[in-house]
N, CA and C atoms as a LAMMPS dump frame, in Angstrom:
ITEM: TIMESTEP
0
ITEM: NUMBER OF ATOMS
522
ITEM: BOX BOUNDS ff ff ff
-5.0000000000000000e+02 5.0000000000000000e+02
-5.0000000000000000e+02 5.0000000000000000e+02
-5.0000000000000000e+02 5.0000000000000000e+02
ITEM: ATOMS id mol type element x y z
1 1 1 N 0.824 -1.234 -0.014
2 1 2 C -0.004 -0.002 -0.02
3 1 3 C 0.838 1.272 0.028
4 2 1 N 1.96 1.151 0.783
5 2 2 C 2.943 2.408 0.853
6 2 3 C 3.437 2.608 -0.595
7 3 1 N 3.915 1.662 -1.222
8 3 2 C 4.504 1.816 -2.588
9 3 3 C 3.569 2.457 -3.425
10 4 1 N 2.362 1.863 -3.595
11 4 2 C 1.331 2.376 -4.37
12 4 3 C 0.967 3.891 -4.133
13 5 1 N 0.878 4.097 -2.809
14 5 2 C 0.525 5.525 -2.384
15 5 3 C 1.743 6.502 -2.876
16 6 1 N 2.938 6.073 -2.663
17 6 2 C 4.146 6.837 -2.935
18 6 3 C 4.202 7.034 -4.425
19 7 1 N 3.864 6.092 -5.179
20 7 2 C 3.81 6.284 -6.708
21 7 3 C 2.768 7.299 -7.12
22 8 1 N 1.61 7.262 -6.442
23 8 2 C 0.552 8.149 -6.694
24 8 3 C 0.825 9.571 -6.338
25 9 1 N 1.485 9.731 -5.159
26 9 2 C 1.77 11.18 -4.7
27 9 3 C 2.947 11.703 -5.391
28 10 1 N 3.985 10.962 -5.66
29 10 2 C 5.271 11.463 -6.405
30 10 3 C 5.736 10.4 -7.294
31 11 1 N 5.186 10.361 -8.545
32 11 2 C 5.691 9.353 -9.466
33 11 3 C 7.212 9.173 -9.784
34 12 1 N 7.973 10.343 -9.591
35 12 2 C 9.369 10.402 -9.968
36 12 3 C 10.151 9.903 -8.581
37 13 1 N 9.506 9.721 -7.566
38 13 2 C 10.308 9.268 -6.276
39 13 3 C 10.917 7.929 -6.42
40 14 1 N 12.228 7.841 -6.121
41 14 2 C 12.82 6.545 -6.189
42 14 3 C 12.374 5.671 -5.11
43 15 1 N 11.795 4.569 -5.237
44 15 2 C 11.277 3.634 -4.284
45 15 3 C 12.149 2.454 -4.122
46 16 1 N 12.637 2.228 -2.941
47 16 2 C 13.455 1.092 -2.667
48 16 3 C 12.896 0.32 -1.574
49 17 1 N 12.548 -1.013 -1.65
50 17 2 C 11.9 -1.677 -0.672
51 17 3 C 12.557 -2.974 -0.291
52 18 1 N 12.064 -3.757 0.657
53 18 2 C 12.532 -4.996 1.192
54 18 3 C 11.288 -5.986 1.083
55 19 1 N 11.799 -7.1 0.493
56 19 2 C 10.714 -8.176 0.48
57 19 3 C 11.265 -9.598 0.94
58 20 1 N 10.287 -10.285 1.689
59 20 2 C 10.739 -11.552 2.147
60 20 3 C 10.728 -12.703 1.146
61 21 1 N 9.748 -12.659 0.217
62 21 2 C 9.493 -13.65 -0.705
63 21 3 C 9.617 -13.226 -2.174
64 22 1 N 9.795 -14.247 -2.99
65 22 2 C 9.841 -13.797 -4.547
66 22 3 C 8.501 -13.126 -4.978
67 23 1 N 7.408 -13.725 -4.43
68 23 2 C 6.148 -13.3 -4.743
69 23 3 C 5.992 -11.783 -4.372
70 24 1 N 6.447 -11.557 -3.075
71 24 2 C 6.402 -10.207 -2.528
72 24 3 C 7.219 -9.265 -3.351
73 25 1 N 8.385 -9.595 -3.808
74 25 2 C 9.208 -8.823 -4.649
75 25 3 C 8.592 -8.523 -5.906
76 26 1 N 7.893 -9.511 -6.644
77 26 2 C 7.219 -9.28 -7.83
78 26 3 C 6.133 -8.294 -7.619
79 27 1 N 5.316 -8.407 -6.564
80 27 2 C 4.159 -7.472 -6.333
81 27 3 C 4.689 -6.077 -6.137
82 28 1 N 5.723 -5.845 -5.373
83 28 2 C 6.265 -4.646 -5.106
84 28 3 C 6.857 -3.932 -6.415
85 29 1 N 7.616 -4.715 -7.341
86 29 2 C 7.96 -4.18 -8.601
87 29 3 C 6.723 -3.785 -9.439
88 30 1 N 5.634 -4.605 -9.422
89 30 2 C 4.522 -4.227 -10.208
90 30 3 C 3.827 -2.972 -9.728
91 31 1 N 3.988 -2.703 -8.461
92 31 2 C 3.382 -1.496 -7.889
93 31 3 C 4.272 -0.265 -8.082
94 32 1 N 5.436 -0.54 -8.592
95 32 2 C 6.323 0.608 -8.924
96 32 3 C 7.61 0.749 -8.139
97 33 1 N 8.042 -0.224 -7.353
98 33 2 C 9.221 -0.158 -6.653
99 33 3 C 10.331 -0.333 -7.571
100 34 1 N 11.356 0.63 -7.66
101 34 2 C 12.428 0.511 -8.593
102 34 3 C 13.433 -0.607 -8.063
103 35 1 N 13.648 -0.574 -6.877
104 35 2 C 14.694 -1.623 -6.374
105 35 3 C 13.956 -2.402 -5.229
106 36 1 N 14.062 -3.659 -5.221
107 36 2 C 13.518 -4.596 -4.197
108 36 3 C 14.634 -5.436 -3.74
109 37 1 N 14.928 -5.389 -2.498
110 37 2 C 16.045 -6.054 -1.882
111 37 3 C 15.358 -7.247 -1.087
112 38 1 N 15.995 -8.43 -1.321
113 38 2 C 15.399 -9.666 -0.714
114 38 3 C 16.612 -10.109 0.276
115 39 1 N 16.431 -10.004 1.491
116 39 2 C 17.536 -10.218 2.412
117 39 3 C 18.157 -11.615 2.358
118 40 1 N 17.256 -12.586 2.289
119 40 2 C 17.895 -13.869 2.134
120 40 3 C 18.808 -14.055 0.839
121 41 1 N 18.302 -13.593 -0.146
122 41 2 C 19.085 -13.776 -1.385
123 41 3 C 20.293 -12.806 -1.39
124 42 1 N 20.2 -11.639 -0.788
125 42 2 C 21.389 -10.82 -0.562
126 42 3 C 22.423 -11.51 0.124
127 43 1 N 22.024 -12.141 1.2
128 43 2 C 22.854 -12.965 2.033
129 43 3 C 23.59 -14.093 1.283
130 44 1 N 22.842 -14.64 0.305
131 44 2 C 23.345 -15.683 -0.521
132 44 3 C 24.48 -15.095 -1.497
133 45 1 N 24.079 -14.041 -2.062
134 45 2 C 25.124 -13.272 -2.923
135 45 3 C 26.36 -12.819 -2.227
136 46 1 N 26.203 -12.425 -0.877
137 46 2 C 27.304 -12.012 -0.139
138 46 3 C 28.217 -13.225 0.087
139 47 1 N 27.62 -14.312 0.363
140 47 2 C 28.397 -15.587 0.547
141 47 3 C 29.158 -15.917 -0.807
142 48 1 N 28.447 -15.841 -1.956
143 48 2 C 29.156 -16.067 -3.177
144 48 3 C 30.241 -15.008 -3.325
145 49 1 N 30.109 -13.848 -3.101
146 49 2 C 31.181 -12.806 -3.16
147 49 3 C 32.246 -13.123 -2.312
148 50 1 N 32.161 -13.468 -0.979
149 50 2 C 33.218 -13.842 -0.201
150 50 3 C 33.913 -14.965 -0.649
151 51 1 N 33.259 -16.009 -1.153
152 51 2 C 33.833 -17.264 -1.626
153 51 3 C 34.735 -16.894 -2.886
154 52 1 N 34.215 -16.185 -3.75
155 52 2 C 34.951 -15.732 -4.979
156 52 3 C 36.166 -14.936 -4.659
157 53 1 N 36.117 -14.162 -3.67
158 53 2 C 37.25 -13.281 -3.234
159 53 3 C 38.319 -14.325 -2.626
160 54 1 N 37.893 -15.212 -1.757
161 54 2 C 38.865 -16.143 -1.2
162 54 3 C 39.508 -16.955 -2.23
163 55 1 N 38.909 -17.155 -3.383
164 55 2 C 39.467 -18.009 -4.408
165 55 3 C 40.255 -17.183 -5.459
166 56 1 N 40.403 -15.88 -5.079
167 56 2 C 41.218 -14.982 -5.826
168 56 3 C 40.599 -14.377 -6.995
169 57 1 N 39.299 -14.41 -7.21
170 57 2 C 38.665 -13.821 -8.322
171 57 3 C 38.829 -12.208 -8.206
172 58 1 N 38.919 -11.603 -9.353
173 58 2 C 38.956 -10.029 -9.342
174 58 3 C 37.691 -9.431 -8.879
175 59 1 N 37.871 -8.484 -7.893
176 59 2 C 36.749 -7.803 -7.318
177 59 3 C 35.662 -7.208 -8.305
178 60 1 N 36.254 -6.443 -9.347
179 60 2 C 35.313 -5.852 -10.27
180 60 3 C 34.547 -6.908 -10.996
181 61 1 N 35.184 -8.022 -11.384
182 61 2 C 34.438 -9.177 -11.956
183 61 3 C 33.366 -9.799 -11.183
184 62 1 N 33.561 -9.877 -9.827
185 62 2 C 32.716 -10.354 -8.962
186 62 3 C 31.388 -9.35 -8.825
187 63 1 N 31.803 -8.114 -8.834
188 63 2 C 30.659 -7.163 -8.729
189 63 3 C 29.786 -7.226 -10.109
190 64 1 N 30.448 -7.369 -11.232
191 64 2 C 29.704 -7.514 -12.485
192 64 3 C 28.802 -8.678 -12.476
193 65 1 N 29.339 -9.859 -11.899
194 65 2 C 28.573 -11.106 -11.875
195 65 3 C 27.391 -11.001 -10.932
196 66 1 N 27.553 -10.398 -9.631
197 66 2 C 26.438 -10.254 -8.718
198 66 3 C 25.479 -9.084 -9.343
199 67 1 N 25.933 -8.221 -9.907
200 67 2 C 25.038 -7.168 -10.467
201 67 3 C 24.197 -7.827 -11.601
202 68 1 N 24.746 -8.759 -12.363
203 68 2 C 24.013 -9.431 -13.436
204 68 3 C 22.826 -10.254 -12.687
205 69 1 N 23.09 -10.906 -11.649
206 69 2 C 22.184 -11.739 -10.943
207 69 3 C 21.047 -10.747 -10.362
208 70 1 N 21.492 -9.578 -9.944
209 70 2 C 20.498 -8.697 -9.322
210 70 3 C 19.561 -8.114 -10.446
211 71 1 N 20.188 -7.788 -11.608
212 71 2 C 19.41 -7.315 -12.743
213 71 3 C 18.288 -8.371 -13.172
214 72 1 N 18.526 -9.542 -12.889
215 72 2 C 17.537 -10.581 -13.277
216 72 3 C 16.631 -10.728 -12.148
217 73 1 N 16.641 -9.726 -11.141
218 73 2 C 15.749 -9.621 -10.055
219 73 3 C 15.851 -10.968 -9.164
220 74 1 N 17.181 -11.477 -8.983
221 74 2 C 17.378 -12.646 -8.114
222 74 3 C 16.802 -13.867 -8.668
223 75 1 N 16.252 -13.939 -9.854
224 75 2 C 15.57 -15.108 -10.359
225 75 3 C 16.613 -16.19 -10.734
226 76 1 N 16.941 -17.129 -9.906
227 76 2 C 17.976 -18.015 -10.06
228 76 3 C 17.614 -19.004 -11.202
229 77 1 N 16.403 -18.962 -11.712
230 77 2 C 16.062 -19.774 -12.824
231 77 3 C 16.459 -19.205 -14.096
232 78 1 N 16.69 -17.827 -14.153
233 78 2 C 17.079 -17.192 -15.341
234 78 3 C 18.576 -17.525 -15.589
235 79 1 N 18.772 -17.832 -16.748
236 79 2 C 20.174 -18.358 -17.09
237 79 3 C 20.582 -17.557 -18.342
238 80 1 N 21.035 -16.292 -18.188
239 80 2 C 21.319 -15.462 -19.3
240 80 3 C 22.662 -15.737 -19.81
241 81 1 N 22.79 -15.325 -21.168
242 81 2 C 24.056 -15.28 -21.761
243 81 3 C 25.052 -14.436 -21.011
244 82 1 N 24.617 -13.251 -20.501
245 82 2 C 25.489 -12.402 -19.757
246 82 3 C 26.039 -13.12 -18.496
247 83 1 N 25.291 -13.753 -17.762
248 83 2 C 25.747 -14.401 -16.579
249 83 3 C 26.709 -15.499 -16.876
250 84 1 N 26.425 -16.205 -18.009
251 84 2 C 27.439 -17.154 -18.415
252 84 3 C 28.785 -16.626 -18.805
253 85 1 N 28.699 -15.581 -19.538
254 85 2 C 29.986 -14.839 -20.035
255 85 3 C 30.862 -14.385 -18.734
256 86 1 N 30.022 -13.765 -17.875
257 86 2 C 30.712 -13.11 -16.749
258 86 3 C 31.456 -14.28 -15.931
259 87 1 N 30.606 -15.349 -15.619
260 87 2 C 31.205 -16.377 -14.789
261 87 3 C 32.293 -17.064 -15.575
262 88 1 N 32.275 -17.338 -16.943
263 88 2 C 33.353 -17.744 -17.704
264 88 3 C 34.611 -16.899 -17.605
265 89 1 N 34.396 -15.558 -17.641
266 89 2 C 35.404 -14.61 -17.663
267 89 3 C 36.156 -14.643 -16.245
268 90 1 N 35.25 -14.847 -15.2
269 90 2 C 35.993 -14.905 -13.814
270 90 3 C 36.811 -16.1 -13.761
271 91 1 N 36.205 -17.291 -14.256
272 91 2 C 37.034 -18.562 -14.112
273 91 3 C 38.35 -18.427 -15.072
274 92 1 N 38.194 -17.885 -16.206
275 92 2 C 39.356 -17.767 -17.134
276 92 3 C 40.384 -16.791 -16.581
277 93 1 N 39.878 -15.735 -15.953
278 93 2 C 40.992 -14.776 -15.293
279 93 3 C 41.734 -15.343 -14.294
280 94 1 N 41.214 -16.13 -13.322
281 94 2 C 41.874 -16.726 -12.275
282 94 3 C 42.81 -18.012 -12.863
283 95 1 N 42.348 -18.553 -13.895
284 95 2 C 43.207 -19.677 -14.358
285 95 3 C 44.446 -19.158 -15.042
286 96 1 N 44.432 -17.916 -15.532
287 96 2 C 45.559 -17.357 -16.37
288 96 3 C 46.418 -16.441 -15.542
289 97 1 N 45.979 -15.987 -14.453
290 97 2 C 46.804 -14.891 -13.655
291 97 3 C 46.608 -15.17 -12.202
292 98 1 N 47.641 -14.866 -11.368
293 98 2 C 47.417 -15.082 -10.032
294 98 3 C 47.843 -13.915 -9.221
295 99 1 N 47.117 -13.479 -8.268
296 99 2 C 47.409 -12.499 -7.322
297 99 3 C 47.64 -13.006 -6.029
298 100 1 N 48.73 -12.713 -5.434
299 100 2 C 49.14 -13.289 -4.135
300 100 3 C 49.507 -12.216 -3.145
301 101 1 N 49.387 -12.504 -1.901
302 101 2 C 49.746 -11.429 -0.857
303 101 3 C 50.922 -12.171 -0.063
304 102 1 N 51.963 -11.565 -0.037
305 102 2 C 53.188 -12.103 0.542
306 102 3 C 53.672 -11.149 1.648
307 103 1 N 54.233 -11.796 2.772
308 103 2 C 54.734 -10.938 3.84
309 103 3 C 56.188 -10.843 3.809
310 104 1 N 56.645 -9.594 4.048
311 104 2 C 58.066 -9.251 3.97
312 104 3 C 58.63 -9.344 5.405
313 105 1 N 59.286 -10.419 5.723
314 105 2 C 59.726 -10.691 7.175
315 105 3 C 60.888 -9.877 7.595
316 106 1 N 61.009 -9.763 8.898
317 106 2 C 62.161 -9.011 9.515
318 106 3 C 63.481 -9.578 8.979
319 107 1 N 64.399 -8.738 8.647
320 107 2 C 65.674 -9.156 8.182
321 107 3 C 65.863 -9.396 6.721
322 108 1 N 64.764 -9.156 5.952
323 108 2 C 64.78 -9.335 4.467
324 108 3 C 65.607 -8.201 3.823
325 109 1 N 66.537 -8.555 2.965
326 109 2 C 67.398 -7.553 2.36
327 109 3 C 66.645 -6.297 1.618
328 110 1 N 65.434 -6.657 1.23
329 110 2 C 64.678 -5.574 0.566
330 110 3 C 64.23 -4.478 1.487
331 111 1 N 64.165 -4.68 2.78
332 111 2 C 63.716 -3.784 3.707
333 111 3 C 64.713 -2.487 3.693
334 112 1 N 64.051 -1.291 3.465
335 112 2 C 64.892 -0.017 3.348
336 112 3 C 65.114 0.292 1.923
337 113 1 N 64.796 -0.623 1.017
338 113 2 C 64.971 -0.29 -0.48
339 113 3 C 63.558 0.316 -0.93
340 114 1 N 63.664 1.105 -1.903
341 114 2 C 62.545 1.583 -2.692
342 114 3 C 61.962 0.498 -3.561
343 115 1 N 60.75 0.488 -3.969
344 115 2 C 60.254 -0.452 -5.054
345 115 3 C 61.154 -0.355 -6.175
346 116 1 N 61.558 0.839 -6.641
347 116 2 C 62.462 1.063 -7.861
348 116 3 C 63.714 0.217 -7.601
349 117 1 N 64.301 0.406 -6.441
350 117 2 C 65.716 -0.12 -6.126
351 117 3 C 65.449 -1.681 -6.017
352 118 1 N 64.412 -2.235 -5.514
353 118 2 C 64.195 -3.622 -5.437
354 118 3 C 64.031 -4.278 -6.858
355 119 1 N 63.383 -3.539 -7.745
356 119 2 C 63.197 -3.887 -9.057
357 119 3 C 62.592 -5.3 -9.24
358 120 1 N 61.578 -5.624 -8.43
359 120 2 C 60.969 -6.985 -8.389
360 120 3 C 60.412 -7.387 -9.722
361 121 1 N 59.891 -6.494 -10.53
362 121 2 C 59.322 -6.777 -11.822
363 121 3 C 60.416 -7.334 -12.677
364 122 1 N 61.523 -6.801 -12.762
365 122 2 C 62.685 -7.164 -13.6
366 122 3 C 63.282 -8.49 -13.113
367 123 1 N 63.288 -8.676 -11.771
368 123 2 C 63.917 -9.816 -11.077
369 123 3 C 63.081 -11.089 -11.127
370 124 1 N 61.73 -10.952 -11.07
371 124 2 C 60.783 -12 -10.871
372 124 3 C 59.735 -12.042 -12.017
373 125 1 N 59.442 -10.904 -12.572
374 125 2 C 58.354 -10.905 -13.489
375 125 3 C 56.993 -10.442 -12.907
376 126 1 N 56.857 -10.531 -11.587
377 126 2 C 55.752 -10.086 -10.822
378 126 3 C 55.809 -8.652 -10.551
379 127 1 N 54.452 -8.109 -10.585
380 127 2 C 54.366 -6.672 -10.284
381 127 3 C 53.687 -6.577 -8.927
382 128 1 N 54.155 -5.479 -8.168
383 128 2 C 53.434 -5.251 -6.972
384 128 3 C 52.356 -4.254 -7.203
385 129 1 N 51.086 -4.709 -6.867
386 129 2 C 49.898 -3.922 -7.16
387 129 3 C 49.494 -3.179 -5.851
388 130 1 N 49.878 -3.609 -4.639
389 130 2 C 49.443 -2.982 -3.361
390 130 3 C 50.39 -3.385 -2.294
391 131 1 N 50.359 -2.549 -1.243
392 131 2 C 51.045 -2.942 -0.01
393 131 3 C 50.19 -2.625 1.088
394 132 1 N 50.124 -3.604 2.084
395 132 2 C 49.321 -3.535 3.2
396 132 3 C 50.285 -3.296 4.356
397 133 1 N 50.109 -2.137 5.034
398 133 2 C 50.97 -1.651 6.118
399 133 3 C 50.299 -1.112 7.241
400 134 1 N 50.437 -1.598 8.408
401 134 2 C 49.676 -1.068 9.564
402 134 3 C 48.27 -0.953 9.279
403 135 1 N 47.51 -1.927 8.793
404 135 2 C 46.205 -1.893 8.423
405 135 3 C 45.774 -0.934 7.373
406 136 1 N 46.713 -0.293 6.646
407 136 2 C 46.413 0.577 5.625
408 136 3 C 46.838 0.089 4.324
409 137 1 N 45.808 0.023 3.397
410 137 2 C 46.055 -0.49 1.956
411 137 3 C 46.506 0.576 1.144
412 138 1 N 47.737 0.436 0.565
413 138 2 C 48.207 1.372 -0.512
414 138 3 C 48.223 0.624 -1.919
415 139 1 N 47.071 1.072 -2.631
416 139 2 C 46.923 0.37 -3.961
417 139 3 C 47.944 1.158 -4.917
418 140 1 N 48.432 0.423 -5.844
419 140 2 C 49.366 0.898 -6.851
420 140 3 C 50.483 1.716 -6.268
421 141 1 N 51.37 1.289 -5.447
422 141 2 C 52.254 2.089 -4.694
423 141 3 C 53.26 2.668 -5.804
424 142 1 N 53.832 3.775 -5.359
425 142 2 C 54.713 4.526 -6.247
426 142 3 C 56.16 3.905 -6.104
427 143 1 N 56.882 4.113 -7.13
428 143 2 C 58.282 3.534 -7.107
429 143 3 C 59.151 3.888 -6.024
430 144 1 N 58.905 5.093 -5.487
431 144 2 C 59.794 5.632 -4.501
432 144 3 C 59.316 5.135 -3.006
433 145 1 N 58.266 4.357 -2.905
434 145 2 C 57.809 3.754 -1.679
435 145 3 C 58.882 2.835 -1.047
436 146 1 N 59.203 2.95 0.179
437 146 2 C 60.317 2.212 0.694
438 146 3 C 59.641 0.921 1.519
439 147 1 N 60.301 -0.27 1.257
440 147 2 C 59.889 -1.5 1.868
441 147 3 C 60.125 -1.256 3.387
442 148 1 N 59.147 -1.828 4.18
443 148 2 C 59.303 -1.906 5.625
444 148 3 C 59.085 -3.397 6.124
445 149 1 N 59.7 -3.806 7.222
446 149 2 C 59.452 -4.991 7.783
447 149 3 C 57.901 -5.111 8.168
448 150 1 N 57.409 -6.355 7.783
449 150 2 C 56.04 -6.594 7.986
450 150 3 C 55.029 -6.226 6.946
451 151 1 N 55.647 -5.471 5.862
452 151 2 C 54.697 -5.092 4.743
453 151 3 C 54.082 -6.447 4.171
454 152 1 N 52.833 -6.321 3.835
455 152 2 C 52.226 -7.454 2.996
456 152 3 C 52.007 -6.98 1.649
457 153 1 N 52.704 -7.581 0.672
458 153 2 C 52.685 -7.082 -0.64
459 153 3 C 51.842 -7.949 -1.579
460 154 1 N 50.988 -7.207 -2.221
461 154 2 C 50.057 -7.843 -3.208
462 154 3 C 50.748 -7.833 -4.612
463 155 1 N 50.978 -8.948 -5.116
464 155 2 C 51.619 -9.315 -6.331
465 155 3 C 50.789 -9.862 -7.304
466 156 1 N 50.972 -9.356 -8.64
467 156 2 C 50.299 -9.76 -9.66
468 156 3 C 51.229 -10.476 -10.661
469 157 1 N 50.805 -11.726 -11.171
470 157 2 C 51.615 -12.331 -12.101
471 157 3 C 51.139 -13.812 -12.244
472 158 1 N 51.927 -14.642 -13.081
473 158 2 C 51.562 -15.97 -13.269
474 158 3 C 52.237 -16.713 -12.128
475 159 1 N 51.973 -18.122 -12.125
476 159 2 C 52.463 -18.875 -10.993
477 159 3 C 53.951 -18.873 -10.905
478 160 1 N 54.656 -18.927 -11.927
479 160 2 C 56.193 -18.929 -11.777
480 160 3 C 56.592 -17.694 -11.275
481 161 1 N 56.069 -16.467 -11.759
482 161 2 C 56.462 -15.196 -11.273
483 161 3 C 56.236 -15.042 -9.776
484 162 1 N 55.093 -15.388 -9.355
485 162 2 C 54.737 -15.348 -7.975
486 162 3 C 55.635 -16.188 -7.09
487 163 1 N 55.994 -17.421 -7.575
488 163 2 C 56.952 -18.21 -6.838
489 163 3 C 58.296 -17.609 -6.789
490 164 1 N 58.743 -16.972 -7.878
491 164 2 C 59.992 -16.303 -7.851
492 164 3 C 59.996 -15.208 -6.86
493 165 1 N 58.914 -14.317 -6.797
494 165 2 C 58.799 -13.215 -5.911
495 165 3 C 58.7 -13.72 -4.419
496 166 1 N 58.058 -14.885 -4.259
497 166 2 C 57.847 -15.389 -2.823
498 166 3 C 59.336 -15.808 -2.354
499 167 1 N 60.198 -16.33 -3.226
500 167 2 C 61.506 -16.734 -2.677
501 167 3 C 62.29 -15.494 -2.362
502 168 1 N 62.137 -14.446 -3.126
503 168 2 C 62.882 -13.259 -2.909
504 168 3 C 62.42 -12.522 -1.633
505 169 1 N 61.103 -12.447 -1.551
506 169 2 C 60.454 -11.69 -0.397
507 169 3 C 60.539 -12.474 0.917
508 170 1 N 60.533 -13.926 0.782
509 170 2 C 60.567 -14.591 2.043
510 170 3 C 61.923 -14.872 2.651
511 171 1 N 62.982 -14.471 1.887
512 171 2 C 64.279 -14.841 2.296
513 171 3 C 64.784 -13.726 3.227
514 172 1 N 65.127 -14.076 4.504
515 172 2 C 65.679 -13.139 5.468
516 172 3 C 67.161 -13.051 5.144
517 173 1 N 67.736 -11.933 5.582
518 173 2 C 69.181 -11.645 5.379
519 173 3 C 69.887 -12.677 6.276
520 174 1 N 70.829 -13.363 5.584
521 174 2 C 71.581 -14.324 6.252
522 174 3 C 72.844 -13.673 6.958
């Protein structure tokens, strides 16, 4: 009743609602709700998101996939070409490239060097895409950033490149 009244009073008003059931969601959409959130299905999508993140899938691709599911209004029976393509792209991306987070231990010879001086890309083939330091994420760090003990480095590369970087980063100074 509230959605119908809101549409009657202010047709241009964005209406966002919550529904418990698929039938309720359909009814709210028919009455004019622009966005209908189903908490149980949102919880399921959140589990899918966390799972894909743990498996190393790229965040933007995960968002594209979950957005495609939402555009289908959570109808799990809808099996669109777009959903198939996005899921295939996610799987393909993780099979071809690996992103890893590696800890720089105390005593590592890279500590005190800038990213440029360490020259990890030339030495291993892997690229540093982020550094996590003191609970602060620094995406796309500049070449003048200096490595510190305890840095967690986000590396982008194939399996061999990541392994080479892991050996370099994990090795403490002898």
